[in-house]
C-alpha positions in Angstrom: 14.0 -12.5 1.1 15.2 -13.8 -1.6 11.8 -14.4 -2.4 10.5 -10.8 -1.9 14.0 -9.6 -4.1 12.3 -11.3 -7.2 8.7 -9.5 -7.0 10.1 -7.0 -6.5 12.1 -7.1 -9.6 9.0 -8.3 -11.1 7.3 -5.2 -10.9 10.1 -3.0 -11.1 9.1 -4.5 -14.8 5.9 -4.2 -15.5 6.3 0.0 -14.6 9.4 0.1 -16.7 7.8 0.4 -20.3 6.2 3.3 -18.6 9.2 5.2 -17.7 10.9 4.2 -20.6 7.9 5.3 -22.9 8.5 9.4 -21.4 12.8 8.6 -21.9 13.5 7.1 -18.5 14.4 4.2 -16.9 14.6 2.9 -12.8 16.8 -0.4 -11.5 16.9 -1.4 -8.4 19.7 -0.9 -6.5 18.8 -2.5 -2.5 16.1 -3.8 -0.1 17.4 -3.1 3.0 16.5 -5.5 6.0 13.5 -3.6 6.7 12.0 -3.0 2.9 12.6 -0.3 1.9 13.2 -0.3 -2.2 15.8 1.6 -3.1 15.9 2.6 -7.1 17.8 4.7 -8.8 15.9 6.3 -11.0 17.8 7.1 -15.1 17.4 8.7 -18.1 15.0 11.5 -18.4 13.6 10.7 -15.0 16.2 11.2 -13.6 16.0 15.1 -14.0 12.6 15.5 -14.4 10.1 17.5 -12.0 7.5 15.1 -11.3 10.0 12.5 -10.4 9.3 11.7 -7.2 5.5 12.3 -8.0 6.2 9.6 -10.0 8.4 7.6 -7.7 5.9 8.3 -4.7 2.4 7.8 -6.7 3.4 5.2 -9.6 6.3 3.2 -8.6 5.6 3.4 -5.3 1.9 1.8 -5.4 2.4 -0.6 -8.0 5.4 -2.4 -5.4 3.3 -2.0 -2.6 0.3 -3.1 -4.1 2.6 -6.6 -5.8 4.6 -6.3 -2.7 3.1 -5.4 0.6 5.9 -6.6 2.3 7.6 -3.2 0.9 7.6 0.0 3.0 8.5 2.3 1.3 10.1 3.4 -1.8 13.4 5.6 -2.6 16.2 7.2 -4.8 19.0 6.9 -4.4 
């Protein structure tokens, strides 16, 4: 599990500059035993009406591509 978390963190670091360019950010909260990734969208991303699309079409797609074990990414 530790190796998977490291790969998830690396993937999040790669997507972070795109979020920061729009005044937002992301932090990893936890990875559940069934590989649900819980993240917190911060700054402008936390209140943006498009945050669900950003999460699903941006972050989740990237994480699933980089870490196939990931089942879903959810915002908490």
